[in-house]
C-alpha positions in Angstrom: -5.3 28.2 11.5 -1.2 28.3 12.1 0.4 25.1 12.1 2.4 24.4 15.3 5.9 25.4 15.0 8.4 23.4 13.6 10.4 21.8 16.4 13.3 19.2 16.5 16.7 18.3 17.3 19.0 20.8 17.3 21.1 18.6 14.3 18.1 17.4 12.4 17.4 17.8 8.5 14.5 17.5 6.4 15.0 15.9 3.1 12.3 16.9 -0.1 12.3 15.2 -3.3 10.5 16.0 -6.3 10.3 13.2 -8.7 9.5 15.3 -11.8 9.6 14.0 -16.0 13.0 15.1 -16.7 14.8 15.6 -12.8 14.7 14.7 -9.9 15.2 16.8 -7.4 16.6 17.0 -4.0 16.9 19.6 -1.2 18.0 19.7 2.4 16.3 21.7 5.2 17.9 22.7 8.1 14.8 21.9 10.4 16.3 24.0 13.4 17.6 27.0 11.4 14.5 27.3 9.1 16.8 27.6 5.8 18.0 25.6 2.8 21.6 24.2 3.3 22.2 22.0 0.0 20.0 21.0 -3.3 21.0 18.8 -6.1 19.3 17.5 -9.3 19.5 14.1 -10.8 18.2 12.5 -14.0 14.7 11.0 -13.9 15.2 7.5 -14.3 12.0 6.2 -15.2 13.1 2.1 -15.8 14.4 2.3 -11.7 13.2 5.3 -10.0 15.4 4.4 -7.2 18.2 5.6 -9.5 17.2 9.1 -9.8 16.3 9.4 -6.3 19.4 7.9 -4.6 21.5 10.5 -7.2 19.8 13.2 -6.3 20.1 12.8 -2.6 23.4 11.7 -2.6 24.9 15.0 -4.4 22.6 17.0 -2.3 24.5 15.1 0.8 27.5 15.6 -0.3 27.3 19.3 -1.1 27.2 19.9 2.7 30.6 21.0 3.9 30.3 19.1 7.4 29.1 15.8 5.6 25.7 14.5 7.5 25.4 11.1 9.0 22.0 8.9 8.7 21.0 9.5 11.9 20.3 13.4 11.7 17.8 13.2 9.1 14.3 13.6 10.6 12.3 13.5 7.4 12.2 11.8 3.8 9.2 13.5 1.7 8.5 13.2 -1.6 5.7 14.9 -3.8 5.1 13.0 -7.8 3.1 13.6 -10.6 2.6 9.6 -11.2 -0.9 10.0 -10.2 -1.8 12.6 -12.2 0.0 11.0 -15.0 -1.8 8.1 -14.7 -5.0 9.2 -14.6 -4.4 11.3 -17.7 -2.7 8.6 -19.7 -5.5 5.9 -18.8 -2.9 4.0 -17.4 -3.3 1.9 -14.0 -4.3 -1.5 -12.5 -7.8 -4.0 -13.2 -10.2 -3.3 -11.1 -13.6 -4.5 -9.9 -16.2 -2.1 -9.3 -18.8 -3.5 -6.5 -21.8 -0.9 -6.6 -24.3 -1.6 -3.3 -28.1 -0.5 -3.6 -27.3 1.4 -6.8 -30.2 1.5 -9.6 -29.2 1.8 -13.2 -29.4 5.9 -13.2 -27.1 5.8 -10.6 -24.6 3.3 -12.1 -24.8 5.2 -15.4 -23.9 8.7 -13.9 -20.8 6.9 -12.2 -19.3 7.4 -15.4 -16.8 4.6 -14.7 -17.6 2.3 -17.6 -17.1 5.3 -20.2 -13.9 6.1 -18.5 -13.0 2.2 -18.8 -14.3 0.3 -21.2 -14.7 -3.2 -20.1 -14.2 -2.5 -17.0 -16.4 -5.4 -14.6 -18.8 -4.1 -12.6 -21.3 -5.9 -10.2 -24.4 -4.1 -8.4 -25.7 -5.4 -5.0 -28.4 -5.1 -3.2 -28.0 -3.3 0.0 -27.1 0.4 1.0 -28.9 2.6 3.4 -31.0 5.6 3.4 -30.8 9.3 4.0 -31.4 9.1 7.6 -28.5 6.2 7.7 -31.0 3.3 8.5 -30.6 0.2 6.1 -33.2 -0.4 3.1 -32.5 -3.7 2.9 -29.8 -6.3 4.0 -26.5 -6.4 2.4 -26.7 -9.7 -0.2 -23.6 -11.7 1.1 -24.7 -14.4 -1.8 -24.4 -12.0 -4.5 -21.4 -10.6 -3.2 -20.1 -13.9 -2.7 -21.0 -14.6 -6.5 -19.7 -11.4 -7.7 -16.1 -11.5 -5.8 -15.8 -15.1 -7.6 -16.7 -14.0 -11.5 -14.0 -10.9 -11.0 -11.5 -12.2 -8.6 -9.2 -13.9 -11.7 -9.5 -10.6 -13.6 -8.6 -8.0 -11.3 -5.8 -6.9 -9.5 -7.7 -4.5 -7.1 -11.5 -3.5 -6.1 -13.3 -0.4 -5.2 -16.6 -0.1 -3.0 -19.3 2.6 -2.8 -23.0 2.6 -1.2 -25.8 4.4 -1.2 -26.0 6.8 1.5 -22.3 5.3 3.2 -21.5 8.5 4.2 -24.9 8.3 6.8 -24.1 4.9 7.5 -20.8 3.0 5.9 -21.7 -0.3 7.7 -22.1 -1.9 4.2 -18.8 -0.9 3.2 -17.0 -2.1 5.4 -18.8 -5.1 5.5 -18.6 -5.6 1.7 -14.6 -5.4 2.0 -14.4 -7.5 5.1 -15.7 -10.2 2.6 -14.0 -9.1 -0.4 -10.8 -9.2 1.2 -11.3 -12.8 2.8 -11.9 -14.5 -0.7 -9.7 -13.0 -2.7 -6.6 -11.2 -0.6 -6.4 -8.3 -3.1 -6.7 -4.6 -1.7 -10.0 -2.8 -1.5 -10.9 1.4 -1.7 -14.0 2.1 0.0 -15.8 5.3 -1.5 -16.2 6.4 1.8 -12.4 6.6 3.2 -11.9 8.9 0.3 -14.7 11.6 0.6 -17.7 12.3 3.0 -20.5 14.0 -0.2 -23.5 12.4 -0.3 -23.0 12.1 -4.4 -22.9 8.3 -4.7 -22.1 8.0 -8.5 -18.7 10.3 -8.3 -18.1 8.4 -4.7 -17.7 5.7 -6.9 -15.6 7.3 -9.8 -13.1 8.6 -7.1 -12.7 5.3 -5.5 -12.1 3.5 -9.2 -9.4 5.5 -9.8 -7.8 5.6 -6.4 -8.1 1.2 -6.6 -6.3 1.6 -10.3 -3.5 3.8 -8.5 -2.6 1.6 -5.5 0.1 -0.1 -7.7 1.4 3.1 -8.9 2.0 5.0 -6.0 3.5 1.5 -4.1 6.3 1.5 -6.6 7.2 5.0 -5.7 7.1 3.9 -2.4 9.0 1.7 -2.8 11.8 3.3 -4.8 12.0 5.7 -2.1 12.0 3.4 0.5 15.1 1.6 -1.4 17.0 4.3 -2.3 16.9 5.5 1.9 17.3 2.1 2.8 20.6 2.2 0.2 21.7 5.6 1.9 21.2 3.9 5.4 18.5 6.5 5.9 16.0 5.4 9.2 13.1 7.5 9.7 9.5 8.2 8.6 8.6 9.0 4.7 5.7 11.3 3.7 3.9 11.7 0.2 2.6 15.5 -0.6 -1.1 15.2 -0.9 -3.2 17.3 -3.8 -4.0 19.7 -1.1 -0.4 20.6 -0.5 -0.6 18.3 2.9 1.6 15.5 3.8 1.3 11.8 4.9 2.6 8.7 6.3 3.7 6.8 2.9 2.2 3.8 4.1 -0.9 5.7 4.7 -0.8 7.4 0.9 -0.5 3.5 -0.1 -3.6 2.4 0.2 -4.9 6.2 -1.0 -2.9 7.0 -4.2 -6.0 9.0 -5.4 -5.2 11.7 -3.0 -1.9 12.4 -4.3 -3.5 13.8 -7.4 -1.9 17.1 -8.1 0.8 16.4 -5.8 3.6 18.4 -7.7 2.0 21.7 -7.9 0.3 21.3 -4.9 4.4 20.8 -3.1 5.5 23.5 -6.0 3.3 26.4 -4.1 4.1 25.0 -0.6 7.9 25.9 -1.5 6.9 28.9 -3.3 5.8 30.4 -0.6 8.4 29.3 1.9 10.9 30.3 0.1 9.5 34.0 -1.1 8.0 34.9 1.8 5.2 36.2 0.3 1.5 35.7 1.2 -0.5 36.8 -2.2 1.0 35.9 -5.4 0.2 33.3 -8.4 2.8 30.7 -9.1 3.9 29.4 -12.0 5.9 26.2 -12.1 7.8 25.2 -15.1 9.4 21.7 -15.3 10.2 19.4 -18.4 6.8 18.3 -19.2 3.9 20.7 -18.1 3.5 24.7 -16.4 1.3 24.7 -13.4 -0.3 27.7 -12.2 -1.5 28.1 -9.0 -2.7 31.1 -6.6 -1.5 31.8 -2.8 -4.1 34.5 -1.9 -3.7 36.3 1.6 -1.1 32.7 2.7 -3.9 30.7 1.8 -3.9 28.1 -1.6 -7.0 28.5 -3.5 -8.5 25.0 -3.7 -11.0 23.5 -6.2 -14.2 22.9 -3.7 -15.4 20.6 -6.4 -12.8 17.9 -6.3 -10.1 18.1 -8.6 -10.5 17.4 -12.6 -7.8 14.9 -13.7 -7.9 13.7 -17.8 -11.4 15.2 -18.1 -13.0 13.1 -15.3 -14.0 15.3 -11.5 -13.0 13.5 -8.5 -14.2 14.3 -4.8 -10.2 14.5 -3.8 -9.7 18.0 -2.3 -6.6 19.4 -4.4 -5.6 23.2 -5.2 -6.6 24.8 -8.0 -4.0 24.6 -10.5 -4.4 25.3 -14.1 -1.9 23.3 -16.0 -0.4 23.5 -19.9 1.7 21.1 -21.8 4.5 23.8 -22.0 8.1 22.7 -20.7 11.7 22.8 -21.5 11.3 19.6 -23.2 8.3 19.8 -24.8 8.4 18.9 -28.6 9.0 21.5 -31.3 7.2 20.6 -34.6 6.5 22.1 -37.5 3.2 22.4 -39.3 1.4 23.7 -42.4 3.4 26.7 -44.3 6.3 26.0 -41.9 4.8 27.4 -39.0 6.4 26.5 -35.8 4.2 24.9 -33.1 5.5 23.8 -29.0 3.5 20.8 -28.7 2.4 19.0 -25.1 4.0 16.4 -25.7 7.8 15.8 -23.8 10.8 14.4 -25.9 14.6 14.0 -24.9 16.1 16.9 -25.2 18.9 16.8 -28.0 21.2 18.1 -25.8 20.7 16.1 -23.1 21.1 13.0 -25.0 24.4 14.3 -26.8 25.9 15.0 -23.1 24.8 11.3 -22.3 25.8 9.5 -25.1 28.5 11.5 -27.5 28.1 9.3 -30.1 25.1 11.0 -30.8 27.2 13.8 -32.5 28.2 11.7 -34.9 24.9 10.6 -35.5 23.5 14.6 -36.0 26.7 14.9 -38.2 25.4 12.2 -40.1 21.5 13.7 -40.6 23.2 17.0 -41.8 25.4 15.8 -44.5 22.5 14.1 -46.3 21.3 16.8 -47.8 18.9 15.9 -50.2 16.6 14.0 -47.5 15.2 16.7 -45.6 13.4 14.6 -43.6 11.2 15.6 -40.8 13.1 12.1 -38.4 16.7 14.2 -38.8 17.9 14.9 -35.3 15.2 12.2 -33.7 16.3 9.6 -31.7 14.7 6.4 -29.9 16.2 4.7 -27.2 14.3 2.6 -23.7 13.4 4.9 -20.8 16.2 6.0 -18.9 17.1 3.4 -16.2 15.1 0.6 -18.2 17.1 -2.6 -19.3 16.2 -5.0 -22.7 13.8 -7.6 -21.7 11.8 -5.5 -19.2 8.0 -5.5 -18.2 6.3 -4.1 -21.3 2.9 -4.8 -20.3 0.0 -5.3 -23.0 2.1 -4.5 -26.5 0.4 -5.4 -30.5 2.3 -7.4 -32.4 3.8 -4.7 -34.3 4.4 -3.0 -31.4 7.0 -6.0 -30.3 8.4 -6.4 -32.9 9.8 -2.8 -32.9 10.5 -2.7 -29.5 12.8 -5.7 -29.8 14.5 -3.5 -32.2 15.3 -0.6 -29.1 17.8 -0.1 -27.1 19.4 1.4 -24.3 21.7 3.7 -26.4 19.7 5.7 -29.0 19.1 5.1 -31.9 17.7 7.3 -35.6 14.5 7.3 -35.6 15.1 7.4 -39.5 16.4 3.4 -38.9 14.1 2.2 -36.9 10.8 3.9 -38.7 11.1 2.8 -42.0 7.3 3.2 -42.2 4.0 4.6 -41.4 2.8 1.6 -39.5 6.3 1.2 -37.3 6.1 5.1 -36.7 3.1 4.4 -35.5 4.4 1.4 -33.5 6.8 3.4 -32.0 4.4 6.5 -31.2 2.4 4.3 -29.4 5.4 2.9 -27.4 6.0 6.0 -26.3 2.8 6.8 -25.2 2.8 3.9 -23.2 6.4 4.6 -21.7 7.9 2.0 -22.8 10.1 3.3 -25.8 11.7 7.8 -25.2 12.3 9.7 -28.5 14.1 12.6 -29.0 14.3 15.7 -30.5 14.7 19.9 -30.3 13.0 21.3 -27.8 13.1 24.7 -25.8 15.8 23.8 -23.7 18.0 22.6 -26.7 16.9 25.9 -28.4 18.3 28.0 -25.3 21.4 26.4 -25.8 22.0 27.4 -28.7 21.4 31.2 -27.6 23.6 30.6 -24.8 20.8 30.6 -22.2 21.6 27.5 -21.3 24.9 25.2 -20.7 24.3 22.4 -18.5 24.1 19.7 -21.9 25.6 19.5 -24.6 25.6 23.0 -26.8 27.1 21.2 -30.1 24.5 18.6 -30.0 22.0 21.8 -29.9 23.0 23.5 -32.2 23.5 20.6 -35.2 19.6 19.9 -34.4 18.6 23.7 -34.3 20.3 23.3 -38.1 18.2 20.6 -39.0 15.1 22.2 -37.5 16.3 25.4 -39.5 17.0 23.3 -42.8 13.6 21.8 -42.6 11.3 25.0 -41.7 13.5 27.2 -44.6 14.1 24.7 -47.3 18.0 26.4 -47.4 20.8 25.9 -46.1 21.4 26.7 -42.1 24.0 29.4 -41.9 24.6 30.6 -38.3 22.1 34.0 -38.8 19.3 31.4 -39.5 20.3 28.9 -37.0 19.7 31.3 -34.5 17.0 32.9 -35.8 15.2 30.0 -35.6 15.9 29.1 -31.8 15.0 32.7 -31.1 11.9 31.8 -32.4 11.3 28.6 -30.6 12.2 30.3 -27.2 10.5 33.1 -28.0 7.2 31.3 -29.1 7.6 29.7 -25.5 7.7 33.0 -23.6 4.6 34.0 -25.4 2.5 30.8 -24.2 4.1 31.3 -21.0 2.5 34.9 -20.9 -0.9 33.6 -22.0 -1.2 30.7 -19.0 -0.2 34.0 -16.4 -2.8 36.0 -17.8 -5.9 33.2 -18.1 -4.6 32.7 -14.2 -4.6 36.1 -12.9 -8.3 36.3 -15.2 -9.1 33.2 -13.5 -10.6 31.8 -16.9 -9.2 31.4 -20.6 -8.7 34.6 -22.2 -10.0 34.3 -26.0 -7.0 33.7 -29.0 -7.3 37.1 -29.9 -5.1 40.1 -31.1 -4.7 42.2 -28.2 -3.9 39.2 -26.0 -1.3 37.8 -28.5 -0.2 41.3 -29.3 0.8 41.6 -25.7 2.3 38.5 -24.6 4.3 39.2 -27.9 5.7 42.2 -26.3 3.9 44.6 -28.7 2.6 47.6 -26.0 0.6 49.6 -29.2 -2.0 47.9 -31.8 -2.4 50.7 -34.1 -2.8 53.7 -32.2 -3.8 52.5 -29.2 -1.7 51.5 -26.0 -2.4 48.0 -25.1 -1.4 46.3 -21.5 -2.6 43.6 -19.1 -0.6 42.2 -16.3 -1.4 40.5 -12.8 -2.3 43.0 -9.8 0.0 40.1 -7.7 3.3 39.1 -8.0 4.3 35.9 -10.5 6.6 33.6 -8.3 8.5 31.6 -11.2 9.6 28.1 -9.7 11.1 25.2 -11.7 14.5 24.5 -13.4 13.7 26.3 -16.5 12.2 29.7 -15.6 15.2 31.6 -15.2 15.9 31.1 -19.1 12.4 32.3 -20.4 10.4 33.9 -17.3 12.6 37.7 -17.2 11.2 38.0 -20.7 8.0 37.4 -19.7 7.8 39.8 -16.3 9.2 42.5 -19.5 6.2 41.6 -22.1 3.4 41.6 -18.9 4.7 44.3 -17.5 4.7 42.3 -14.0 7.1 41.7 -10.7 8.7 38.4 -11.4 10.1 36.9 -8.6 12.7 34.4 -8.5 13.5 33.3 -5.0 16.6 31.6 -3.8 16.2 27.7 -4.7 13.7 28.3 -7.0 15.0 25.6 -9.4 13.9 23.4 -6.2 11.0 24.8 -5.4 8.8 21.7 -5.1 11.4 19.6 -3.1 11.5 22.4 -0.8 7.7 22.6 -0.9 7.8 18.4 -0.1 10.0 18.8 3.0 8.5 22.0 4.9 4.4 20.9 4.1 2.2 19.8 7.1 0.0 17.1 8.2 -4.0 18.1 8.2 -7.2 16.2 8.2 -10.7 17.5 8.3 -13.2 15.7 9.4 -17.1 16.5 8.7 -20.3 15.3 10.9 -23.5 16.8 10.3 -26.7 17.3 12.1 -30.2 17.0 11.1 -33.5 18.1 12.5 -36.7 16.7 11.4 -39.0 19.8 12.6 -40.5 17.6 15.6 -37.7 17.9 17.7 -35.6 14.7 16.9 -32.2 15.5 15.8 -29.6 12.8 13.9 -26.2 12.9 14.0 -24.3 11.4 10.8 -21.2 10.3 10.3 -19.5 6.6 8.6 -19.8 5.3 11.8 -23.2 5.2 12.4 -26.3 7.5 13.2 -26.9 8.6 16.1 -30.5 9.9 17.4 -30.8 12.9 20.3 -34.3 15.0 21.5 -32.2 18.1 21.9 -30.1 20.2 20.2 -27.4 21.5 22.3 -26.9 17.6 22.9 -26.4 16.6 19.3 -24.2 18.9 18.5 -21.8 18.7 21.1 -21.9 14.7 20.1 -21.0 15.8 16.5 -18.4 18.6 17.8 -16.8 15.8 20.4 -17.0 13.1 17.6 -15.5 15.4 14.6 -12.6 16.4 17.2 -11.7 13.4 18.1 -11.7 11.8 14.2 -9.6 14.7 13.2 -7.1 14.2 15.9 -6.9 10.3 14.9 -6.8 11.4 11.4 -4.1 13.7 11.4 -2.2 11.3 14.0 -2.8 8.0 11.5 -1.1 10.3 9.0 1.9 10.8 11.0 1.5 14.3 13.4 2.4 14.7 16.6 0.6 16.3 19.5 -2.2 17.9 16.5 -4.7 21.4 17.1 -7.6 21.0 15.8 -10.1 24.0 15.3 -13.5 23.5 14.5 -16.4 25.7 12.8 -20.2 25.1 12.7 -22.5 26.1 10.0 -26.4 26.0 10.5 -29.1 26.4 8.7 -33.1 26.5 10.4 -36.4 26.3 9.2 -38.8 29.3 8.6 -40.1 31.5 12.2 -37.2 29.3 14.5 -36.0 31.3 17.6 -33.5 29.0 18.6 -31.4 25.7 17.6 -34.8 23.8 18.4 -35.9 24.6 15.0 -32.4 23.4 13.6 -32.8 21.6 10.3 -29.2 20.6 9.3 -25.8 21.3 10.9 -22.5 20.7 9.6 -19.5 20.1 12.0 -16.3 20.8 10.2 -13.3 19.4 12.3 -9.9 20.8 10.7 -6.7 18.9 12.3 -3.2 20.3 12.0 0.4 19.2 12.8 3.8 19.1 12.1 5.0 15.9 10.9 6.8 13.6 13.6 10.1 12.9 13.0 10.6 10.3 16.1 
């Protein structure tokens, strides 16, 4: 089903924003002309996201020769990695879990206790059976006592009930009571999934409840930026399947923004390239995300997004993510072997551009010829936008002691990490997002090789000299320094090639001689010619891709596409997406002429299969329209498909065993 045509006032504009690990991107799209008219980047300020968002939008607007009035902006849409990163890193709010009608085995299968040790879980009598009939009444007194035990320990609640997708009455009743007793947000499992698998629904609800404060922080930051700039229009967020939703809707369902970043990139890559089938590779500062668009539709993971090792029930694109970006940490291992680690750090060239005093610190490290320390060329500072004395979260006494020494300006790591305990404390603080470390990265190598020039080349070169000296144990001549930088660049290209081949094949290739030879650009092994290449083009998007991907295409022998504005494809995808929601209603026949229609609003019973199917269709269509409108679209289109299965020897719908009615609603964001 094609999305409705994009219509808007002749002078209206759409702004897409992407808050990445290094940069916050903004792209301005002329709605009527269907074209990108300006784009800009601003350093992401994790201490206060509003600073980076305002900077990117302001700079993009300033590039328009005619200027841009706030009244002409019809929509602001944002993609985010906050939810994905929080799940992966195990961060989030304290949550209390209420499981209704679960037995011990079901509680175990949720995996909640294993995922979040110490999380309070209360099991309450209630729940429904497969027909949607209440097995026992909800134990309201037990629920009151459970909420009283948890209320002071948690910031939000998650509720899941057995067979709630057949009848959500107990979940709805529980939420009403919990809100009245605690005045805290409650996530219901049926709001996130229509699957019968109650344990996985419960895990998804718990993850969602933990993320509410994180995504609310982003929405508040962007809203503040819009207010400061005088922008009054709808604010939308990109979900994990690439569709859009109003920010206030996503605020209570943040789990749906898992994989928002790569989903927006795939939408943007298609919009910019005009291709219908391709592999998308989006390289940022922290990760490389790869997805597939086939015949105009993204591949969606039907089992639900898997993030941080946990399988959710959230609809999201099928994406392969590796810890490889322009700001990945370069490290030396055994026998001075070089590796590109998944950990993101601040490039020394970026730090040198923001803080010129870093150049003197690097000169001092180079002058320390007897040191040869692995801490040379590494620096510590607070996250950009953060302030001394800001919120610190839970830290140990030793971590707090080290954190008090860290400031807004960079300091040499060797002066702070004076012991192994101090080094471990810094590593923990970095993992918690309370400090940032700077060191040599592929972006710095690109500066040394004159492939990149947006930051400080002198800082990059001195950091490369320090890395070369540590690796070779020799004085870093110009030739040796450039060879070291080329080694880092080439290894980044090799790892990128492997990721693209893995995506093309659909599975992780073995780490063998032939695959690595291809990714190194070698066309022969022994007396045999070798080659592996994707059968579809690769659309390369993201800030660093032009530094590495031309060589990747050469080594793999594949078509590499760099569309105009590829460096802000994520922001473009955020602005050009559509609102879409799917609603599923099931009809079950028992073989005796009784047909039950099941939905989250309850169960209806019919003796005529045609009437049951019509009722299910009407219910699904109405719910899909309501869902799309609630997410911020106007005048949505709905497509209904019905999948049937029958009892043996059935000749018509009277032998219907099961029918799944799926209504898919789609619409353009309502810019009113």
